[in-house]
C-alpha positions in Angstrom: -106.7 -48.3 41.6 -104.1 -47.6 43.9 -100.5 -46.8 42.8 -99.0 -48.1 45.9 -98.2 -47.2 49.5 -96.0 -44.0 49.8 -94.5 -42.5 53.1 -93.5 -38.7 53.1 -91.1 -37.7 55.6 -91.6 -33.8 56.5 -94.9 -33.8 55.4 -96.3 -30.8 56.9 -93.3 -28.6 55.8 -93.7 -26.1 52.8 -92.6 -28.9 50.2 -94.2 -31.8 52.0 -97.8 -29.9 51.9 -97.9 -30.1 48.1 -95.9 -33.4 47.8 -98.6 -35.1 50.0 -101.4 -33.7 47.9 -99.7 -34.4 44.4 -99.2 -38.1 45.2 -102.6 -38.5 47.0 -104.3 -37.0 43.9 -102.3 -39.2 41.7 -103.7 -42.5 43.5 -100.8 -43.3 46.1 -102.0 -44.3 49.6 -100.0 -41.7 51.7 -98.8 -41.9 55.1 -98.0 -38.2 55.9 -95.2 -38.4 58.6 -94.0 -35.2 60.4 -92.5 -34.4 63.9 -96.1 -33.0 65.0 -98.0 -35.6 63.2 -100.5 -32.9 62.0 -102.4 -32.8 58.7 -103.5 -30.4 56.2 -107.0 -29.8 55.6 -106.6 -29.4 51.6 -105.1 -33.1 51.6 -107.2 -35.5 49.9 -109.3 -37.7 51.8 -107.5 -41.0 53.0 -104.2 -39.3 53.8 -102.8 -40.6 57.1 -100.8 -38.3 59.1 -98.5 -39.9 61.3 -95.9 -38.5 64.0 -92.4 -39.2 63.2 -88.9 -38.2 64.8 -86.6 -38.2 61.8 -83.6 -38.9 63.9 -85.1 -42.0 65.3 -84.1 -44.8 62.8 -86.2 -47.7 64.9 -89.4 -45.3 64.6 -88.7 -44.8 60.7 -88.2 -48.7 60.3 -91.4 -49.1 62.4 -93.2 -46.7 60.3 -92.3 -48.5 56.9 -93.0 -51.7 58.6 -93.3 -54.7 56.2 -92.5 -52.5 53.3 -93.8 -49.7 51.2 -93.7 -48.8 47.7 -92.2 -45.3 47.8 -90.4 -43.3 50.5 -90.2 -39.2 49.7 -87.9 -37.7 52.2 -87.9 -34.3 52.3 -85.8 -33.8 55.4 -82.9 -36.0 54.6 -79.2 -34.8 54.7 -75.8 -36.4 55.7 -74.5 -40.0 56.0 -76.9 -41.0 59.0 -80.1 -40.1 57.3 -79.0 -42.0 54.0 -78.1 -45.3 56.2 -81.2 -45.1 57.6 -83.1 -45.3 54.3 -80.4 -47.7 52.5 -80.9 -49.9 55.6 -84.5 -50.5 54.7 -83.9 -50.9 51.1 -85.2 -54.2 51.1 -88.5 -53.1 52.4 -88.8 -49.9 50.2 -89.6 -49.9 46.5 -88.1 -46.6 45.5 -87.1 -43.4 46.9 -87.2 -39.7 46.3 -85.1 -37.2 48.3 -84.7 -33.2 48.0 -81.1 -32.2 47.7 -80.0 -28.5 46.9 -78.4 -26.4 44.2 -76.2 -25.0 46.9 -73.9 -27.9 46.6 -72.9 -26.9 43.1 -69.3 -25.4 42.7 -67.3 -23.6 39.8 -64.3 -24.8 38.0 -62.2 -22.7 40.7 -64.0 -24.3 43.8 -66.3 -21.3 44.5 -69.7 -22.0 45.4 -72.5 -20.5 47.9 -70.1 -21.1 51.0 -67.4 -19.0 49.5 -69.4 -15.8 48.7 -68.1 -13.9 51.6 -64.6 -14.5 50.4 -62.7 -12.0 48.2 -63.3 -13.1 44.3 -65.7 -15.9 46.1 -68.7 -15.7 43.9 -69.3 -18.8 41.8 -69.4 -18.6 38.2 -71.5 -21.3 37.1 -72.1 -22.2 33.4 -75.5 -20.8 32.2 -77.5 -23.0 32.6 -76.0 -25.5 35.1 -76.2 -29.2 34.1 -76.4 -31.9 36.7 -72.8 -32.8 35.7 -71.5 -29.7 37.1 -68.9 -30.5 39.8 -70.0 -30.5 43.7 -68.6 -29.6 46.9 -66.8 -32.5 48.9 -69.1 -34.5 50.6 -69.1 -34.3 54.7 -71.4 -33.4 57.4 -69.8 -30.0 58.0 -72.3 -27.8 56.2 -75.7 -27.8 54.8 -74.4 -28.2 51.2 -71.7 -30.5 52.1 -74.3 -32.8 53.9 -76.5 -32.9 51.0 -73.7 -33.7 48.7 -73.0 -36.6 51.2 -76.6 -37.8 51.1 -76.5 -38.1 47.4 -73.3 -40.1 47.3 -74.4 -42.4 50.0 -77.8 -42.9 48.4 -76.5 -43.5 44.8 -74.0 -45.9 45.9 -76.9 -48.1 47.2 -79.1 -47.4 44.2 -78.6 -51.1 43.0 -81.0 -52.0 46.0 -82.9 -48.7 46.5 -83.4 -46.9 43.4 -83.5 -43.0 44.3 -84.1 -39.9 42.4 -82.3 -36.8 44.1 -83.9 -33.6 43.4 -81.7 -30.3 43.6 -84.0 -27.9 44.1 -83.5 -24.2 43.6 -85.0 -21.4 45.6 -88.2 -22.9 46.8 -91.1 -20.5 47.2 -94.6 -20.5 47.8 -97.0 -20.5 51.1 -95.7 -22.4 54.5 -92.2 -21.4 54.0 -90.1 -20.7 57.2 -87.9 -18.4 55.3 -89.8 -16.6 52.5 -87.5 -14.5 50.3 -90.6 -12.7 48.9 -91.1 -11.2 52.5 -88.2 -8.7 51.5 -90.6 -6.9 49.0 -93.8 -7.7 50.7 -93.0 -6.2 54.2 -91.4 -3.0 52.3 -94.4 -2.4 50.6 -96.5 -2.9 53.8 -94.1 -0.6 55.7 -94.9 2.1 53.0 -91.5 2.1 51.5 -91.3 3.8 48.2 -87.5 3.3 47.2 -85.3 0.3 47.4 -81.6 -0.2 46.9 -80.6 -3.6 45.1 -77.0 -4.6 45.1 -75.4 -6.1 42.0 -77.2 -3.9 39.7 -80.5 -5.6 40.6 -79.1 -8.5 38.0 -79.1 -11.5 40.8 -80.8 -14.5 39.5 -81.1 -17.4 41.7 -83.4 -19.9 39.9 -86.7 -20.3 42.1 -88.8 -23.5 42.2 -92.5 -23.3 43.3 -93.5 -26.1 45.6 -96.2 -27.2 43.2 -93.3 -27.7 40.6 -91.1 -29.5 43.1 -94.3 -31.7 43.9 -95.0 -32.5 40.5 -91.0 -33.8 40.1 -91.7 -35.9 42.9 -95.0 -37.2 41.5 -93.3 -38.1 38.1 -90.1 -39.6 39.9 -92.5 -41.8 41.8 -94.1 -43.1 38.8 -90.7 -43.8 37.0 -88.2 -45.0 39.7 -84.8 -45.2 38.7 -81.2 -43.8 40.1 -80.8 -40.3 38.9 -79.8 -36.9 40.1 -81.9 -34.1 38.6 -82.4 -30.3 38.8 -85.6 -28.9 40.1 -86.4 -25.4 39.0 -89.3 -23.4 37.7 -89.8 -22.4 33.8 -88.1 -18.9 34.3 -85.1 -17.5 36.5 -86.1 -13.9 36.9 -83.8 -11.3 38.1 -84.4 -9.7 41.4 -85.6 -6.5 39.9 -88.0 -8.4 37.9 -89.1 -10.3 41.2 -89.4 -6.8 43.0 -91.6 -5.4 40.1 -94.0 -8.6 40.0 -94.5 -8.3 43.6 -95.5 -4.9 43.6 -97.9 -5.7 40.8 -99.6 -8.2 43.1 -99.8 -5.5 45.7 -100.7 -2.8 43.5 -97.6 -0.5 44.4 -95.2 1.4 42.7 -91.7 1.3 44.2 -88.6 3.3 42.7 -85.5 0.8 42.4 -82.3 2.3 43.0 -79.5 0.1 41.5 -76.2 -0.5 43.1 -73.3 -1.8 41.1 -71.4 -4.6 43.0 -72.2 -5.9 46.4 -73.5 -4.2 49.5 -71.1 -1.8 51.0 -71.8 -2.6 54.5 -73.8 -6.0 54.4 -77.1 -3.9 54.7 -77.7 -1.4 51.8 -78.8 -3.1 48.9 -78.8 -6.7 50.7 -81.5 -8.9 49.5 -82.3 -12.7 49.7 -81.3 -13.4 46.1 -78.1 -11.6 46.6 -75.5 -13.4 44.4 -73.4 -11.6 41.8 -73.3 -14.2 39.0 -76.5 -16.1 37.9 -77.6 -19.4 39.1 -79.8 -20.7 36.4 -80.8 -24.5 36.1 -80.8 -26.7 33.1 -84.0 -28.6 33.3 -83.7 -30.4 30.0 -82.8 -33.7 32.0 -85.8 -33.5 33.8 -88.1 -32.9 30.8 -86.4 -35.8 29.0 -86.2 -38.8 31.7 -89.5 -37.9 33.4 -91.7 -35.9 30.9 -91.5 -32.8 33.3 -93.7 -29.9 32.5 -93.9 -27.2 35.0 -97.2 -26.6 36.9 -96.8 -22.9 37.1 -94.5 -20.1 36.6 -92.9 -17.7 39.2 -95.2 -14.8 38.3 -98.3 -16.8 38.0 -97.5 -18.3 41.5 -96.9 -15.1 43.1 -100.7 -13.9 44.3 -101.1 -16.9 46.5 -97.6 -16.4 47.9 -98.1 -12.8 48.6 -101.4 -13.4 50.2 -100.3 -15.8 52.6 -97.2 -13.6 53.6 -99.4 -10.6 54.0 -101.7 -12.5 56.5 -98.7 -13.9 58.3 -97.3 -10.4 59.3 -100.7 -8.7 59.8 -100.3 -7.1 63.2 -97.2 -9.3 64.2 -93.5 -8.9 64.1 -91.8 -10.7 61.3 -88.9 -11.6 63.6 -91.7 -13.6 65.7 -93.4 -15.2 62.8 -90.0 -16.2 61.0 -87.4 -17.0 63.4 -85.7 -19.0 60.9 -85.2 -16.2 58.7 -83.8 -14.3 61.4 -81.1 -16.6 62.1 -80.3 -16.7 58.6 -80.3 -13.2 57.6 -80.2 -11.2 61.1 -82.7 -8.7 62.1 -81.6 -5.6 60.4 -80.0 -6.8 57.4 -82.9 -6.9 55.2 -84.9 -4.3 56.8 -82.3 -1.6 57.8 -84.4 1.4 57.0 -82.4 3.8 59.0 -79.1 3.1 57.2 -80.7 2.6 54.1 -82.5 6.0 54.2 -79.0 7.6 55.3 -77.7 6.1 52.2 -80.3 7.2 50.0 -79.9 10.8 51.1 -75.9 10.5 50.2 -76.9 9.0 47.0 -79.4 11.8 46.1 -76.5 14.6 46.8 -74.2 12.4 44.6 -72.2 11.4 47.6 -73.0 7.5 47.9 -70.6 5.1 46.4 
C-alpha cells in the first residue's frame, strides 16, 4: 500500500540519492527532481526522475500539480525558496527541508562565519541543542540563508507542516566536497606523515547520508512543525578519522600534532578544522521521531573510501572536485612542499 506521492528536490545530489531510495523503499511513490533529470540505477523500480530548475517557481508549481503528500527539499535556502514552498501550501501535505549546523552561534555571537576573526572560534555547549541561538536570518551568506529559510517556513507551519533538519558534516559517496579526500589522497600520494592543527582534537559532528535519509523518512511518516539536529551516533576527532581511514586503506601514517591553528593557513589545515567541538544533541530526534542511526562513521567509511579512490584514479582531484577547490583552494589541503619544509624544521626543534 502506497504511503502517498512524494516529490524530492535535489534528487541526484549526495543526500538526494539516499533520500529517494529510503522513501521509495518505505512505500512512497517518488518523483525524483533534479536539474539534469537523471536517475540512479540503485533506486527501486517505480521512482520517476523528472527535470526541474529549482529557481523556476512556475516549474515547481507544475511539478506539484494538483497536489502531493510530501515535498522533500534538499536545495532550498533563503526567502525565495521558502516562499515557493509556502505558496503551494494548499497543495502539499507536509515538507522536509535540510538546513545546517552552520547557523548556530555561541552566546558571544561567534559562529562558523567568525572563525577567521581574532578569538572568533565559537564555543558551543556540548552537545548543542536545537534551542541554541542562531545567526540573524538574511540572504547574505549560506548560514544566514538557511536561518531565513527556517524562519519563513516555520512562520507558515500552520498551513504547511515542515521538519527542518540541521545537518552536521554530511559524508558518504557522491559528495562534491568530500572531507575524507584529505586523508585518502595523502595516502594514495604516499605521504607517511601528516600535521593536524588544534592538537588533532577538532570535532565536527558528521552525518552519513543514510542517517540523514533515515531522518527524512521518519519525518515524512510523522509530519509536524519542528527543527531537529541531524548527526551520526558518534562525533570522532579528526585524529580518529585519520586513523580510521588509514585502517580502511591498510596504511600507517605518523600524525604530528600542532597545538593551536595553522601558522600559515596551510600547515596543519584540514576540513574539520575548528578549535572547539561541534557536537550535536540528537535526543530530540530520538524522542520525536524514534530515530535510530542506520550506520556509524567508522562503519560507513569503506564505501566512502572506495568511491573516493575510484574518483581520483588517474585524474587530478581539482578536476574531479571543483567545488572543493573553490571552498579550500588548490594548495591549502595538499601543500606538500610547505608541509615538508615545516616538518624538517619541526624535526630540528625549530618549528613553532
